[in-house]
N, C-alpha and C positions, 0 to 999 in steps of 0.2 A: 430578828425579833419579830417575830411573827407579827410585827406591826403590820396590820393589814395593808399597810402602805406598800408592802412588797408584792402583793398580787396586783394592786392598782398602780403603784408608783413605778415599779420596774417597767410596766407596760408603757408608762409615759416618759421614762427616761430613754430618749431616743437618739439614734444617729441621725445624720442629715435627712431632712424630709425630701422624698423623691416623688416625682409626678407619676401617677398611676395611669395606665392606658384607659382611654375613654370606654373601651369595651367592658372593663371591670366595673366602672361606675354604672354602666347600663344594666348591670345585673343586680341592682339594689332592690328590686321589687320582690314581693312575696312570691314564693315558688321558684326563686332564682337558684343558680348554682351556689351562690353565697349562703343562702338560707339553708340549703342542704348541708353544706360544710358546717355551719354554725350548729345545726341540730345534731349532727353526728359527732362533733368534736368539742363543742364549747358549751352547749346549752345546759348540760348537767351541772356545771359549776356556776354559770352566770345568769340563769333565768329559771327560778329566782336565784340570786346570789347566795352562795354558801360561804360561811366562815369569812375569810378576808378577800374573797374574789370580788372585783368590781361588778356591779349589776349592769344589766343591759343598757340602761339609760346613761350610766357613766361612760360606758364604752362608746356610746354615740357621740360623746363630746370630743373624742380623739380625732386627730387627723388620720386619714386612711393609711398613710405611710407609717404612722406610729404603730398601728396595729400590725402591719406587714413586718416592720422591724422587730416587734416583740415576738412574733411567730418565727422569724428567721434567725435573729441574733440574741434575743433576750430571754426573759423568764418563761415565756410560753413555748420556747423551742422544743422541749421534750413532748409537749402536748400536740405539736404540729408534725410529728413524725409521720411520714407518708404523704403529706400534702405537697402538691406542686406549687410553683410560684403563682400560677393562675388561680389555684384554690385559695391561696392566701390573699391575693388581690380581690378575689370575689367576695370573701367573707368580710374583708375590710370595707369594701364598697357597700355591702349589705348592711353592716352595722351602722355606718355613718350616714347612709341614705335614709335610714328608718329611725330617726331620733324619736325619743318618747315624749315629744311635745304634747300630743293629745292627752296622754295620761297625766302629765303635769298640769295642763290646763283644766282637766276635769276635777282636779283636786283644789282648784281655786288659786293656783300659782301660775305666774307667767313664766315661760321658758327663759333661761338665762341667755344673755347676749353671747354671741360667738367670741372666743378669745382673740380679738383682733384689736388693732390700734395703729396709730401713726406715730413713729418715732420722731418727735419734735426735737430737732437738734438745738443745742445751746449756741448762742451767738458767739461766745468766746469761751475758751477753756484755759483758764490761768493755771500756773503750776500748782501741784499739790503742796499745800502748806499745812503741816501738822499743828494741832493745838493741844492744850491740856485736857480737852473734852472729847477726845476721839474714842471710838469704839471699833477696834481693829480686828477682832476675832469673834468667834461664836459666843465666847463668854467674857468679852473685853480683854481679860488677861489669860484667856483660854480655859478658864474654869469658873471663876467666882460669879460672873454675871453681875458685877457691882461697879457702878460708875461713880467714882469719887468726885469728879468735877462735871456735873451734868449740864451746867449752863443755865439751870433754873433752880429755884428754891422749893422746898417742900410746900411752902405757902402758895406757890404759883400753880401747883398741880390741879386744884379744883377749877382753874380757869383754862384748862387745856381744851382746844378745839382743833378740828381737822384743818390743816393749812393747805395741803394738796394730796391728791390721790393718783395712783398709777396702776393701770390694769395689766395683768399678765397671767398666763396660764402656767401653773405649777411653780410659782416663785418660791425662793428660799428666804432666809433671814438676811438682812443687809448688814454691811459694815460701813463705817463712816470715818473719814479722815479729812479734817478741814471742811471745805465745802464740797467734797467729793463723796458720793455714796455708791457702793458696789453691791450688786445683787445678781446671783446666778438664777437660772431658769431651767426647770426640768423639760420644758418643751423646746429648748435649744438656744435661747438667747442669753447672753451674758452682758449685763449693762454696767456702765459707769454713768451715774446721773448727777446732776447738780443737787446737792442736799437741801438747798434753799428753795428751789422751784420745781424740781423733778424733770427738768429738760434733760435731753440725752447728750452726754459728752462723747461717748462712743458706745457702740454696740457690736458684739461679735455673734455671728450665727454659728450653728452647729457645735455649741458647747453645752450639751445636755447635762445638767448637773443640779443636784439638790444640796450641795455643800455650801457653807458660808465662806465667802472669799476672805482669807486672812491677808492683811496688808502689812508689809514690813519694809523698813528702809534697808536697801541692799545695793551693793556695788554690782551685783549680778545684772541689774536692770540699768539700761542707759539713762533713764530719768532719775535713778536712785530709789525708785519705789517699785516694789515687787508684789504680785498677788499670785496665789496658787489655788486651784480648785480641783476636786476629784470629778472625773467625767464618766458618763455612762459606759464608755468603751473600756472601762477598767484601767484607765490611765490617769495620772496626775499631770496637769499642765500649768506651766508658769508663764505669766504675762507681765509686760511692762504696765504698771497700773496707770501711768500717765497717758499712754498712747493706745493700749490694748494690743500691742504687737506681741505675738507669741515668741517666747524665748526658748522654750524646750517643752517636749512632752516625754513622759517616761515610757518605757516599754509597757505592754500590757502586763498587769501585775498578777493575773491569773488566767488560765485557759478556759475555765468553765464559763459559758455565756450567761449563766444566771448569777454570777458573782458581781458585786458592785461596790460602790463607795458611797456611804451615806454620812459618815462622820467627817467633819472638817479636817483636812490635812493640817498638821501642826508644824510650824517652822520654829526651830530652836537652833541658834547659831548657824552653822553651815549644813544642817540636816533638816530633812522634811520627813515627818512620820505620818504614814498613810494607813488608816485602818480598813480592813476588808470585811464585807458582809456578803450575804447571799440570799437568793430566793429559792433555795433548794426545798424549803418547806412547802412551797407551792408546786414546784416541778415534781416532787415526790408523790403527788396524787396519781401520776400515771403508773400503772402496774408494770410498764416496760422500763421504768427508770431505775437504774442501779442505785438505790438509796442506801447510803448517801456518802459523799466523799469530800465535800468542802469542810475544811477546818479553819476556823477564824484565825486571822494572822495580822500582825503589824509589820509594815514594810518601811525600812529607812532608806531614803534617797539622798543623793548628793545635791545640795541646793544649787550648785553651779551648773550641773549637767542633767539632773533627773535620773541618773543611773543608780541601780540598786546597790546599797551597801550591805544590808542584811535583810533577811526575811524570817520572822519568828512565828511559828504556830503556837497557839495557846493551849492546844490539846497535846499533852505529853505522850499519850498512848499511840501505838502503831496502828495505822489503818489496815484492816484485814477483812477477808470474806467471812461471812457468817452463815447464811442459810438462804435457800431459794424462797421467794414469796409464793403466794397461791397461783400466780401466773407463770411461775418457773424462773423468774428473774433473780439472779444471785444478789443478795444484799451484802452490805459492807458497813463498817463503822470502826471506831467511833467518829462522829461527825457533828458539825454545828459549832457552837461557841462563837457565833458571829460577833464582830465588834461594830456596833451600830452608831456609836457616838464618837466625838473627838477625843483623842488622847489628852492627858494632862501631864505637864512637865514638872519635875522636881530638880531644879538646877543644883541645889545644895547636895543632894545625894546622887546626882547623875542618873536619875531614873525617869522613866516615863510610865504612867499608869494607864491601863485600859480596863473597861468593864465589858464582860462578855455575855452573850445570849445563851439560849437553851441548847440542849442536845437534840439531834434529829433522829437518833436511833436508840435502841435499848442496849447498846454496848456501853458499858460504864466508862465515864471519863471524869477526870477532876478539873477539866478546863472550862466546863460550861457553868453559867450563872456564877461567875467568879470575878474578883478584882485581881489583876495581875500587874506586877511591877517588873519592868525590864531595864537592863543596863542600856543607856543611850548609845554608847559607842559600839557595843558588841551584839546587842539584842538578847543577851543571856537573861533568862528568867531568874530574878532574885528571889521572888516569892509569888505564890498564887494561892488565893483563899477562896474556896468554893463555899457558897452560902446555901445552895439548894441542890441536893443530889437527886438524880433520877428524874430531872425535868425534861422528859423526852417528848418532842412535839413535831408533827407535821400537819399541814392544813387538811381539814376534813375528818379528822379522827374523832371529833365529838358528834359526828352525824350518825344517824341510825344505820346507814349503809357506809361502812368504813372503807377507805382505800386499802389496797393490798399491802402497802408499805408501812402501815401504822406500827409504831413501836408498842411494846406491851411491858409494863402498863403505860398508859398515856400520862404525860406530865401536865402541870397546870399552866405552862407557858409563862413562867415568872422570871424572864430574863431581865437584864439590865439594859435600859435605853438611855440613861442619863450619864453624862461624863462625870468621873470622880472629881471631887474638889479637894485640893490640898489647903488646909486651914491652919494658920498659925495661932495657937492659943495664948491667952494672957500669961499662962504659966511658963511660956517659952518653948513648950513642946509643940509638935505638929500632929495633926490627925488627918487621915484620908476619909472623906465623907462620901457615901455612896447611897443611891436610892434605887429600889427594885420595884418591878411591877406587882410584887406581892403586897405592896403598901408598906414595906419595911425600909426604914433608913438605918444606915450602919455608920459607925465610926471605927476605923482600923488604924493600927500602929504602922506608920510608914516604913519603919525599919524591919519589921517582922511579918506584917500582914495579919497579926493577931486581931481578932474582933474585940474591940474595947467596950462597945455598947451597941444595942439594937433597939429601935423604937418603931412600933407598928402604928401607922396613922390612918390606915384604910382597910377595906375588906380585901382588896387585891383582885385582879382579874387578868385575862390575857391582853386587855387594853389598859392596864394600870388600874389601881396603884399609882406609884410614882413612875411616870412613863418617859417624859422627854427631857427633863432637866430640873436642876435645883439652883438656888442662888444663895450667896452668903455675903454679908457685909462684915464689919469688924467685930460684931458681937453675936450675931444669930445666923442660923441656917434656915432658909425658907424653902419649904417643901410643898409643892402643889400635888394634890391627890385627885386622881381621875375617877376610878371605879366605874369606868364606862359601861362595861358589860353588865355590871350590877344594876346600874340605872336603867338600861334598856330592858333588862329582865323585870325590874320592878314595874315598869310601865306596861310591858306587853303581856306578862304572865296572866294578870287578871282577865285579859282579853282572849286568852288561849292562843297567843301568837308568839310566845317567847322563842328566840332563836337558839337557846341553850337548853340542853336536856335536864341538867341538874340545877336546882335553885342556887343562885349565887349568894355569897355572904352579904349582909346588909351594907349598903353603900355609905360612904362618908366623904363625899367630894368637898374640897375646900382647900384653904391655904393654912399651913401650920408653920409656926416658928419653933425651932428646937435649939437647945443649948448644945453647941458643937462639942463641948467637953464631955457631956454626960448623956446626951440624947433626950433630956427632959423636955416635955412640951411646955413652952413658955406661954403660948396662946394659940388658939385655933379659931378660924372664922369659916363657918360652913358656906359653901357656894349657894347664893340665894336662888330660889325658884323665881325665874323672871321670863317675861315674854320674849319671843324671837320672831323674826319675820323672814324665814328662808324663802328664797325665790329660785325656781328651777332646781330645788333640792333633789339630789340624785339618791337619796338614802331611805326613801319611805318604806322599802321592803325590809330594811334592817331595823330602824328605830320607830317606824310608824309615823314619822314626821314630827315626833315629840321634840320639845326643846330640851335637849340633854345638857345638863349643867356640869358635865364632867370637867374637872380642872386639870387638863392634861398638858397644856402648853408650859414650856419652861418659864419660870418667873424671872424678872430682872429687877435689880435694886439700885437705889441712889440714897444719899443721906436722908434718913427719915421716912422713906417711901419704898414700897415694893409694888411693882406692876405685875399683874397676872390676868390671863384671859381664860375664858371658858368656851366650850364647844357650842353653846347657844349664841355665840357671837358677842358676848359682853366683855369689855375691856375695863379693868378696875385698878384703882390705886388704893393701897392699904397703908395705914400708919404702921411704921416698922416696929414701934415699941408696944403697941396695943392690939394690932390687927383690925382696928376700926376701918371701915371702908370710907375713904375721904373723897372719892370721885369715881364715877362709873359712866360708861358710854356704851350704848348698844350700836355695834357696827352694822346691824341689819335693819335698823329702823329708818334708813334713808337710802337714797341712791346717790351715786357720785358721778359727776362729769369730770373725767380724769384728764390729767396733763397730756396723755397720749390719745386724746380725742375719742374716748369711748363714752358714749352718752348713757346715762341712767344705769351705770354699773352697780349691781347690788353687792352688799357684803355677805358674809357667811360665817362659818364657824371659826373660832380661834383654837386650833388643834395642832400642837407640836411646836410651832415657831414662836419663840419668845420675842420680847421687844428689845430694840437697840436704843440706847439713850446717849445722845451726843449733841453738843452745840445748842442746847436749849430746846431741843426737839426730841420727841419720842416716836419711833417708827415701829409699826407692827403690821403683819400681813393678815388680812381678813379673807375668809373664803377658802382656806386651805382644806382640801378634802380629807387629808390626814389618814390616820390608821383606821378610823371607824367608818369612813365614807358617810359621815353624817354632817349635814349642814353645809355641804359644798354645792357649788353651782357651775362648775366647769371652769371658772375664771377666778383668780385671786385678785385682790386689790390691796396694794401697799398704801398704807395711810401714814401721813406725816402730821403729827400733832405738835402744836406750839401754843404758847400762852396767848389766849384770845384769837388764835388762828393767824397771828401776825408773824 
């Protein structure tokens, strides 16, 4: 999903951090070997940043070894063809030794603190004890994002205040069971925290992941509690949730180094379903890259061993050579249809549903921009419903100078980034609900895949539309609409600085409630224009430093209330029946002294990661750089809200 996250985030999804030779660090000055490498191989995409590439200032926040790993094993490997290990080390040292602090200070902003902290261990670690108020997966029950037993009432919500904060680089969304909180980290740390205080129960290094840890009770684990995450090295790993002991890791699920796992692995019975996505959209900028061959897939693993049971590609057509590009590199296709979000289970029908991304080539495929239903036991596709044909996209094809591998025609990049929701209607029937970056929500028949209704709630853009997720309670579907590119365009175009060539449709950011049976809009609340206080913002060349109110984060619901965040750093609660805003907090208007001893940690955008509601508290991640690279500061801060901060 051309979630710009994959030019930025795949670079941050790293393998173990390695020490670089001192000589490489010594080459950080202007005129160094590292500068030469950067100017020859990197500058065209990163200074100024184009499309979804991270800008120079964002790269400066990475660890040197993160950059080396991205060039050696990750999404930047195709762009590093011909570079020696010394070249990679030199460019990493150059980028990290020349942070853009002067530029930030000149704009009146202080540079963000380094993503460091002290892991303060808990004095005791009692056994995991489940409660009726647990939030154990990315959507509580893997899709709805609805907490039936929140541990607080709707009347308590206006009294929410931050109880504790925890700083980390590249954090994901947490899960909570009892007084244990689990959260993965793209920069390599996997934590179990005390949900009450934020102290560290255990921490594992070298588990670079952006997936939400799913927690289940299982005899596979000695303690009886199991957690699984998808890791940067294209493996799924299982751990004892009580101790952090690794139980197994799967084989690498794909050979392509730009393939990854962003959707949370789903545990159902004795199976684990792992969705695969890729950064080929970025790698394909290189004229020497054979674009493209990744085809989105769902992999079923044995819960006891992590071994593959089946591997099903969502593209039904056969991969084949097509034509040489202008550089003489043979192209191939069809490709794409990445699965960016967590799968959704349908136990009654024995099915698992996935939502797919766009196509990377101009070879026709029915598998892209589709909702797909697979048989849990065999992986056989029961039905596949494509809603957007010809959505062919790779990074840079909207630029004046196009990469050699651009498909023709270019698509709008309207893939799915939200997990499908299986909703039980009052009539007794079921409906599969899906939301697309086009700004369109859909209702589909779970038995046939037939589209029952569609409702457009926004203009749609390559950054949503409906981007990261939806929520549903017992009556309504809640849809957050971003229209990020549209908002940036509206702000910058009058200044003659718009990053897009064509004028975007009018924006309509906000939260919408729909009737799950018909798609009818029950209420809508536009995202308010509100102040933000970005510090160390790494996105000024993309958004001009504006407070972009895109509502891209996945909403979360409890009885009577819906929580939803915006990219300008505001976290709000809405009356579920009317859409009235009943509480709002700017996560950027203060600094946080965190549990892990980071002083004056600023907040940032709320982009992508929804809230977890459990045990009378609401947890949300502020500062996530997200797809748009807007409102980030290099470090995330996990905020735990409780009534009156108690």
